[in-house]
C-alpha positions in Angstrom: -3.7 33.0 -84.1 -2.4 36.0 -82.0 0.5 35.7 -79.7 2.1 38.6 -77.8 4.5 37.0 -75.3 7.2 34.2 -75.9 10.6 33.0 -74.6 13.4 32.1 -77.0 17.0 31.2 -76.9 19.5 33.1 -79.0 23.3 32.4 -79.5 25.7 34.4 -81.5 28.1 32.4 -83.8 31.6 31.3 -82.5 34.7 32.8 -83.8 36.7 30.5 -86.1 40.0 29.0 -85.0 43.2 30.7 -86.0 45.5 28.3 -88.2 49.1 26.8 -87.8 50.7 27.0 -91.1 54.2 27.6 -92.8 55.3 29.1 -96.0 56.8 26.5 -98.1 58.0 27.4 -101.6 60.8 25.9 -103.4 62.6 29.2 -103.9 61.7 31.1 -100.9 64.0 30.5 -97.7 62.8 30.5 -94.4 59.3 31.3 -95.3 58.0 31.4 -91.7 54.4 31.1 -90.1 51.5 32.1 -92.4 48.6 30.8 -90.5 45.7 33.0 -90.9 43.0 34.3 -88.4 39.6 32.8 -87.9 36.5 34.5 -89.0 34.3 36.7 -86.7 31.0 34.8 -85.6 27.9 36.2 -86.7 25.8 38.7 -84.3 22.0 38.2 -83.3 20.3 41.3 -84.6 16.5 42.1 -84.0 14.8 44.5 -86.3 11.1 45.7 -86.0 9.4 45.2 -89.3 6.2 47.3 -90.2 3.3 45.2 -90.9 3.8 42.4 -88.5 1.5 42.6 -85.5 2.0 39.2 -83.8 4.6 37.0 -82.2 3.2 33.8 -83.7 6.3 32.7 -85.6 8.1 32.1 -82.4 5.6 29.8 -80.9 7.1 27.0 -83.3 10.7 28.2 -83.5 12.3 28.9 -80.0 16.2 28.6 -81.0 18.1 31.1 -82.9 21.6 30.4 -83.4 23.8 32.8 -85.9 26.4 31.3 -88.3 30.0 30.7 -86.9 33.0 32.2 -88.2 35.3 30.0 -90.6 38.6 28.7 -89.5 41.8 30.4 -90.8 43.9 28.8 -93.4 47.6 28.9 -94.6 49.0 31.5 -96.8 47.6 34.3 -94.2 44.0 33.4 -95.3 41.4 34.9 -93.1 38.4 32.8 -92.1 35.0 33.7 -93.5 33.1 36.0 -91.1 29.8 34.5 -90.0 26.7 36.1 -91.1 24.4 37.9 -88.8 21.3 36.4 -88.0 18.5 39.1 -88.3 15.4 38.2 -86.5 12.2 40.2 -87.4 9.7 41.3 -84.8 6.7 43.7 -84.7 7.0 47.2 -84.1 6.6 47.7 -80.1 8.3 44.5 -79.3 10.1 44.5 -75.9 13.4 42.6 -75.6 13.8 41.1 -71.9 16.6 39.3 -70.2 14.8 36.2 -69.2 16.5 35.6 -66.0 16.2 39.0 -64.4 13.0 40.5 -66.5 15.0 43.7 -67.0 14.4 45.6 -70.4 17.2 45.1 -72.9 15.7 46.9 -75.7 12.2 48.6 -77.0 12.0 48.1 -80.5 9.9 51.1 -81.1 11.6 52.0 -84.5 13.1 49.8 -87.5 16.7 50.5 -86.6 18.3 47.2 -86.2 19.6 46.3 -82.7 22.4 44.0 -82.2 21.6 41.9 -79.0 24.3 39.5 -79.0 28.0 39.9 -80.7 29.5 37.2 -82.3 32.9 35.6 -81.0 36.1 37.0 -82.3 38.2 34.9 -84.6 41.3 33.4 -83.2 44.9 34.4 -84.1 46.7 32.3 -86.5 50.4 31.3 -85.7 51.8 34.4 -87.9 51.0 36.5 -84.8 53.1 34.7 -82.6 56.3 34.7 -84.2 59.0 36.6 -82.2 62.8 36.7 -82.5 63.2 34.1 -80.0 60.2 32.0 -81.1 60.5 31.6 -84.9 58.5 28.6 -85.5 55.5 28.9 -83.4 53.6 25.7 -83.8 50.4 27.0 -82.1 47.4 29.1 -82.7 44.4 30.5 -80.9 40.9 29.1 -80.9 37.9 31.4 -81.8 35.8 32.9 -78.7 32.4 31.5 -78.2 29.4 33.6 -79.1 27.4 34.8 -76.3 24.0 33.2 -75.6 21.1 34.0 -73.5 17.3 33.6 -73.0 15.1 36.4 -73.8 11.4 37.2 -73.7 9.8 39.0 -76.2 6.8 41.1 -75.3 4.5 42.9 -77.6 3.3 46.2 -76.5 1.3 47.3 -79.6 2.2 51.0 -80.7 -1.1 53.0 -80.8 -2.0 56.7 -79.8 -5.4 55.7 -78.5 -6.8 52.7 -76.9 -10.2 51.7 -76.8 -11.4 50.0 -73.7 -14.5 48.9 -72.2 -16.7 45.9 -71.3 -17.6 43.2 -73.8 -20.1 44.3 -76.5 -20.2 47.8 -75.8 -19.3 48.4 -79.6 -15.4 49.2 -79.4 -14.9 46.9 -82.7 -17.8 48.7 -84.3 -16.4 52.1 -83.4 -13.0 51.1 -84.8 -14.7 49.8 -88.1 -16.3 53.4 -88.3 -13.2 55.5 -88.0 -10.6 53.5 -89.9 -10.1 51.0 -92.6 -9.7 48.2 -90.1 -12.0 45.3 -90.4 -12.4 43.9 -86.9 -14.8 40.8 -86.6 -18.2 42.2 -85.2 -21.2 39.9 -83.8 -24.1 39.7 -81.2 -22.0 38.1 -78.4 -19.4 38.4 -75.8 -15.5 38.3 -76.8 -16.0 38.4 -80.4 -12.8 40.1 -80.5 -10.0 37.8 -79.5 -6.9 39.8 -80.1 -6.1 43.6 -80.4 -6.9 45.3 -83.6 -5.3 48.2 -85.1 -6.6 50.9 -87.2 -5.4 54.0 -88.8 -7.7 57.0 -88.2 -7.5 59.8 -90.9 -7.9 63.3 -89.7 -7.4 65.9 -92.5 -3.8 65.6 -93.7 -2.8 63.7 -90.4 -3.5 60.5 -89.0 -3.5 58.6 -85.3 -3.5 55.0 -84.6 -6.3 53.5 -82.7 -6.3 49.9 -80.8 -9.4 48.0 -80.0 -8.4 46.0 -77.0 -10.5 42.8 -76.2 -13.1 43.1 -73.7 -12.4 43.7 -70.2 -14.4 42.4 -67.5 -14.2 42.4 -63.4 -11.0 40.5 -62.4 -9.2 41.0 -65.8 -6.1 42.3 -63.9 -6.2 39.0 -62.0 -6.3 36.8 -65.1 -10.3 36.7 -65.8 -11.5 36.8 -69.2 -9.1 38.0 -72.0 -8.3 41.3 -70.3 -5.3 40.1 -68.4 -3.4 38.9 -71.6 -4.0 42.4 -73.4 -3.8 45.0 -70.8 -0.2 45.4 -71.9 -1.2 46.6 -75.2 -2.7 49.9 -73.9 0.6 50.7 -71.7 1.9 52.9 -74.7 -1.7 54.7 -75.4 -1.5 58.5 -74.8 -5.3 58.5 -74.6 -7.9 55.9 -73.7 -11.5 56.1 -75.0 -13.6 54.4 -72.5 -16.6 53.0 -74.2 -19.8 52.3 -72.5 -23.2 51.0 -73.5 -25.5 54.1 -72.7 -28.5 51.9 -73.5 -27.7 49.5 -71.1 -28.7 46.8 -73.3 -26.9 44.2 -71.3 -28.6 44.8 -68.0 -25.7 46.7 -66.5 -25.5 50.3 -65.8 -23.0 52.7 -67.4 -21.5 54.1 -64.1 -21.0 50.4 -63.0 -19.2 49.7 -66.0 -17.0 52.5 -65.5 -16.2 51.8 -61.9 -15.3 48.2 -62.7 -12.9 49.0 -65.6 -11.3 51.7 -63.7 -10.6 49.6 -60.8 -9.0 46.9 -63.1 -6.8 49.5 -64.5 -5.8 50.6 -61.0 -5.0 47.0 -60.0 -2.9 46.4 -63.1 -0.9 49.8 -63.1 -1.4 53.1 -61.2 0.1 55.0 -63.8 -2.3 53.5 -66.5 -5.1 54.5 -64.2 -4.2 58.0 -64.4 -3.9 58.0 -68.3 -6.0 60.9 -69.9 -9.5 59.2 -70.6 -12.6 60.2 -72.8 -15.8 58.7 -71.9 -17.7 57.7 -75.1 -21.4 56.8 -74.5 -22.3 54.4 -77.6 -25.7 53.3 -78.8 -27.2 56.4 -78.1 -29.6 55.6 -81.2 -31.0 52.8 -78.7 -31.1 55.1 -75.8 -34.5 55.1 -73.7 -34.2 58.1 -71.6 -37.2 57.2 -69.5 -35.5 53.8 -68.5 -31.9 55.1 -68.1 -30.8 57.8 -65.7 -28.8 59.9 -67.8 -28.4 62.5 -65.6 -27.0 60.4 -62.7 -24.4 59.1 -65.3 -23.4 62.7 -66.5 -23.0 63.7 -62.9 -20.5 60.8 -62.1 -18.5 61.4 -65.3 -18.3 65.2 -64.5 -17.2 64.1 -61.1 -14.3 62.1 -62.6 -13.2 65.1 -64.6 -13.3 63.3 -67.8 -14.9 64.5 -71.0 -18.2 62.9 -72.3 -19.2 62.5 -75.8 -22.2 60.7 -77.1 -22.1 58.5 -80.2 -23.7 55.7 -82.3 -21.2 53.4 -83.8 -23.9 51.8 -85.8 -25.3 54.8 -87.4 -22.2 57.3 -87.3 -24.0 59.9 -85.2 -21.6 61.9 -83.3 -18.4 59.8 -84.7 -16.6 62.7 -86.7 -16.9 65.2 -83.7 -15.5 62.4 -81.7 -12.6 61.9 -84.0 -11.9 65.7 -84.0 -12.0 66.1 -80.2 -9.4 63.0 -79.9 -7.0 64.6 -82.5 -7.3 67.9 -80.5 -6.6 66.1 -77.3 -3.6 64.0 -78.8 -1.9 67.3 -79.9 -1.5 68.6 -76.6 -0.3 65.2 -75.1 3.2 63.8 -74.7 4.7 61.5 -77.4 4.2 57.8 -77.2 6.4 55.9 -74.5 9.6 54.2 -75.4 11.0 52.2 -72.3 14.5 52.8 -71.5 16.9 50.0 -71.3 17.3 48.6 -67.7 20.1 46.0 -68.8 23.6 47.0 -69.7 26.5 45.1 -71.4 28.4 45.0 -68.2 25.2 43.0 -66.6 25.7 40.5 -69.5 29.2 39.5 -68.4 28.9 40.3 -64.7 30.3 37.2 -62.7 28.4 35.4 -60.1 31.4 35.7 -57.8 34.8 37.1 -58.0 36.6 35.8 -61.1 39.5 33.9 -60.7 42.5 33.7 -63.3 45.8 31.5 -63.7 49.0 33.5 -63.9 51.8 31.5 -65.4 55.4 32.6 -67.1 56.6 31.0 -70.1 59.9 32.4 -72.1 59.7 35.7 -70.2 55.9 36.3 -71.1 53.0 36.3 -68.3 50.1 34.1 -69.6 46.8 35.0 -67.9 43.9 32.9 -68.4 40.2 32.2 -67.1 36.8 31.4 -68.0 35.4 35.1 -67.2 38.3 36.6 -68.8 37.8 34.7 -72.0 34.0 35.6 -72.1 34.9 39.3 -71.6 37.6 39.2 -74.1 34.9 37.9 -76.8 33.0 41.4 -76.3 36.2 43.7 -76.7 37.2 45.3 -80.0 41.0 45.8 -79.5 41.1 48.2 -82.3 38.5 50.8 -80.6 39.9 53.2 -77.7 36.6 53.2 -76.0 36.4 49.5 -76.1 39.7 49.3 -74.6 39.0 51.7 -71.8 36.2 49.7 -71.0 38.3 46.4 -70.8 40.9 48.3 -68.5 37.8 49.2 -66.4 36.4 45.8 -66.0 39.8 44.1 -65.3 40.4 46.6 -62.6 36.9 46.5 -61.2 36.9 42.5 -60.7 40.3 42.3 -59.2 42.1 40.7 -62.1 45.3 43.2 -62.3 45.6 42.5 -58.1 45.8 38.8 -59.1 48.2 39.3 -61.5 50.5 41.5 -59.3 50.2 39.2 -56.5 51.9 36.5 -58.8 54.8 38.6 -59.4 53.5 40.7 -62.7 55.7 44.1 -62.6 55.8 47.2 -64.5 57.2 46.6 -68.0 56.7 42.9 -68.1 55.1 41.3 -71.3 51.6 40.0 -70.5 49.5 37.8 -73.0 45.7 37.4 -72.4 44.8 34.6 -74.9 47.3 35.8 -77.5 46.8 39.4 -76.9 50.3 40.7 -75.9 51.2 44.1 -74.2 53.4 45.7 -71.8 52.2 45.8 -68.3 51.7 49.1 -66.8 50.3 49.7 -63.4 
């Protein structure tokens, strides 16, 4: 079974809790707090895998949760970091945010992509010892891992797409020019899913995709075309295959017009993609019954190149392959979709976030649900991450709320255990 569009739920692991512990040894006086920190939660990582060509695995499992971080222990033992959950998908898979539909990542290469970061581990009580608070009997819980629903959409990576009405010989052509073995039979919609084939040309090669037969109304959901039009979005060149023998009772010109209209409805950009018209079944052509001159005149009026072949006998196929390679050499590279969804979108509040500001033993404690979520994404040992943290606090008015409650320059502020000296 072929599957190319699914929605799944993903969640990164929670950070482990910090420990409350005190060093107690027979001959060690005033051992002090020694509670260890919690481990970091595992990330959700997506990675494209060569050889996969369907999202069928996600039809039966829709929930993916990474491992939580371990809790800290005494003797300053750090909790175990949660293992990352690596989700393997086919090359060409696009990850979209389910709520907005915006692109998070186009997995057109095999580099791993961290989609959700695991929560940071909470601090053990060893961090909270001060000259005036030598026996801290508290620690911090770990921060929850991020979670969201995403849509996985497969847009196959192919240089060339074979398009055309059912039974015009697209699968036969793919079988002729590559080692692919698509199903071929004398009835419509024999091909029920896109097929990929690698076409050798001398010392190089290109990838060709056989897209299941389009019909009139495909862009509105008729036939199989609506489901698979997305797979030619990346193709640099389209081979528009027609049955020049007109064995189905349709004219080749009408077929060209019908498919062009569906491409135009689906995507105006796709309709402008370079095309070569491939007149197949020339071995069965009866020139007395088919007005070839009218067909050639129409193709010339569209500005497209025209080649005659017979996928059944191999006539003209070698010439077609060489012509296609020549065209590809002058065309721009495959389309890679840029992200439309940023890290800031992931934590953007629905309304102005609020915080509670309280003072205890000379330290201002600032807490709030949005602030807690934001801190889960910050690496406090990284300068750029800290600069981003400062920017977000200013942008969403957290500093203004703190100052309104009396926080001044030089005061000590604690954000969920992260203490620093406040500077305007």
